[in-house]
C-alpha positions, -999 to 999 in steps of 0.1 A, spaced: 162 -639 146 146 -632 179 169 -603 185 159 -588 151 122 -593 160 127 -576 194 145 -547 177 117 -541 152 90 -543 179 109 -518 200 113 -494 172 75 -496 165 67 -489 201 91 -460 202 75 -445 171 41 -446 188 55 -430 220 73 -402 203 57 -368 204 37 -359 173 62 -332 164 90 -357 165 73 -380 140 75 -376 103 66 -340 95 54 -328 62 79 -302 49 65 -268 46 59 -256 11 87 -232 -1 77 -196 2 76 -179 -32 96 -147 -30 96 -119 -38 60 -109 -27 42 -77 -37 8 -67 -25 -10 -36 -40 -44 -19 -36 -73 -21 -60 -76 -36 -95 -48 -16 -110 -26 -33 -84 -24 -62 -109 -5 -39 -133 16 -26 -105 26 -61 -93 33 -73 -128 56 -44 -134 74 -50 -101 78 -87 -110 94 -76 -143 120 -56 -124 127 -84 -99 129 -109 -128 158 -89 -142 176 -88 -108 163 -54 -98 162 -40 -63 131 -39 -41 128 -2 -42 133 -1 -80 105 -27 -84 80 -9 -62 88 25 -77 84 11 -112 51 -5 -103 37 28 -90 49 46 -120 28 24 -142 -3 34 -123 7 71 -121 11 72 -159 -23 56 -167 -48 83 -177 -77 59 -168 -68 60 -131 -81 92 -118 -68 90 -82 -30 93 -88 -5 109 -111 -14 120 -146 -52 128 -148 -55 127 -111 -85 146 -97 -81 183 -90 -87 203 -58 -113 230 -54 -92 254 -75 -89 229 -104 -53 221 -97 -39 186 -93 -18 184 -61 -2 150 -56 11 132 -25 35 103 -23 58 85 1 83 56 2 99 38 31 128 13 31 127 -13 59 164 -20 55 175 15 66 143 27 82 146 58 60 117 74 42 110 101 17 77 119 9 63 148 -11 30 166 -5 9 190 -26 34 188 -55 21 201 -88 27 194 -125 49 164 -118 32 131 -129 55 107 -109 56 120 -73 67 86 -60 100 90 -79 104 125 -64 97 110 -29 124 85 -35 149 113 -43 140 130 -11 149 98 7 181 91 -13 194 126 -18 185 145 14 184 142 52 147 151 51 116 130 50 89 154 37 89 182 12 57 201 3 43 225 -22 66 249 -40 96 235 -22 88 200 -35 84 213 -70 117 232 -69 135 201 -57 120 180 -84 129 205 -112 164 208 -98 168 170 -103 155 171 -139 118 162 -134 98 178 -162 66 197 -155 35 191 -175 -2 195 -176 -18 167 -155 -54 172 -164 -70 157 -195 -95 179 -213 -123 156 -201 -116 159 -164 -109 196 -168 -143 200 -184 -160 181 -156 -143 204 -130 -153 235 -149 -190 224 -151 -190 216 -114 -177 250 -106 -202 267 -129 -231 248 -113 -216 257 -79 -213 220 -70 -186 203 -52 -162 184 -75 -167 150 -58 -164 117 -76 -170 81 -66 -134 71 -72 -120 97 -47 -106 71 -23 -85 50 -47 -50 56 -34 -23 33 -49 -4 15 -22 21 -13 -23 42 -34 1 71 -55 -10 91 -84 5 122 -94 -15 142 -126 -16 162 -116 14 131 -108 34 136 -70 32 105 -48 33 94 -15 17 62 5 13 51 29 -14 21 52 -17 9 77 -43 -23 97 -47 -40 129 -59 -60 129 -27 -96 138 -22 -112 153 -53 -124 189 -46 -101 192 -15 -89 225 -1 -58 237 -18 -27 226 2 -46 198 20 -23 168 28 -39 134 33 -23 104 51 -2 93 20 29 115 26 28 110 64 49 81 75 31 61 101 -4 72 89 -6 63 52 22 37 53 48 22 75 72 -7 76 97 -23 100 121 -48 86 118 -69 117 80 -72 115 62 -62 83 45 -33 65 11 -17 62 -6 10 40 -39 28 38 -64 40 12 -95 60 19 -102 91 40 -67 102 50 -78 122 80 -91 89 97 -57 73 91 -37 103 103 -57 107 136 -50 71 145 -15 67 132 -31 37 114 -3 20 95 21 22 124 -6 8 146 -11 -22 123 26 -30 122 27 -28 160 -2 -53 162 18 -76 139 48 -71 162 27 -85 190 20 -116 170 -13 -107 154 -18 -119 118 -18 -91 91 -55 -97 83 -65 -94 120 -42 -65 126 -59 -45 99 -94 -54 112 -84 -45 148 -73 -10 138 -105 -4 118 -125 -15 149 -105 9 170 -112 37 145 -149 29 146 -149 31 184 -131 65 184 -152 79 156 -187 63 157 -200 85 129 -182 64 104 -209 37 110 -235 58 93 -215 81 70 -214 65 35 -184 86 25 -163 75 54 -142 48 38 -109 34 49 -91 2 39 -57 -13 47 -33 -38 33 -5 -55 53 24 -80 48 45 -95 75 81 -108 75 69 -144 70 52 -135 37 16 -136 50 -7 -109 35 -39 -94 48 -64 -65 43 -95 -50 57 -121 -23 47 -148 -3 65 -175 -6 38 -183 -12 1 -190 19 -18 -193 19 -56 -170 -11 -57 -157 -37 -33 -122 -31 -19 -97 -57 -31 -60 -60 -35 -36 -77 -58 -9 -102 -47 21 -114 -67 43 -142 -54 76 -149 -72 84 -136 -107 66 -160 -129 31 -165 -114 6 -139 -125 -8 -115 -98 -41 -125 -83 -69 -103 -69 -83 -109 -34 -117 -96 -24 -121 -81 11 -153 -85 30 -160 -51 46 -166 -47 83 -197 -26 79 -213 -42 49 
């Protein structure tokens, strides 16, 4: 009996002396995969469509492409695809890009016209060629060669708005000019990919490219680290290689949320005018290899920047509000 008592006492003392990490640890909750994060309110529809592809055993790139197609096809979204906002000549010129973290390959198109799903053309550039970026007439010729159908992209309503602005000699400039559709995905095998699609700034100069088709500016991913994407004034993202910079901050161990904030702070330091220019908007989303998401925005304009997140294939996507750096 005494030996049993001594054994129990010794075990109790040993338990007290063990380091905290060696004592009973609560198991970490299982990470729900896949994960998709997408910009703005329409990101909910994007994420839901991606979940549908994943739920049927679809690939990461298929899921993200399908999600963006849903937004590109929606005439109520005026910043991408069908019914996107025209340039100063009344023509809708679209930009898009896709990047696959597994291969580190990418595809993009810029200033493509009369093709409502530029993200799908960008994927063909990645899959069918050794190039990364095709623009203008060359992008259109490539798309038509692969069977993409040309169509009118402007609704009568938006066309009338543009015509009135031109008649009144006013710039065609709308409050929803910054709403680029961006998404980042992490599949069940922890592979990453990014997708971006936009009609760019309304009333822009013909041929202007924003950050969306430029890998490292509008989006970037590294399968070892994570991915990032941008929405807002593309010139700000281009000048600072913003998405690449965010991923590199995450590589250094910084959280996705903080990485996005740090790059915005760097941009403010390099371009102080953004503090007082109400049109200078830029926002980011990020997702790391561990499944942690984050985002940041310079300011609130007509609406607060927020993003949608979907975890797994059965839980409905949720919207996350982002507190702006500049109020």
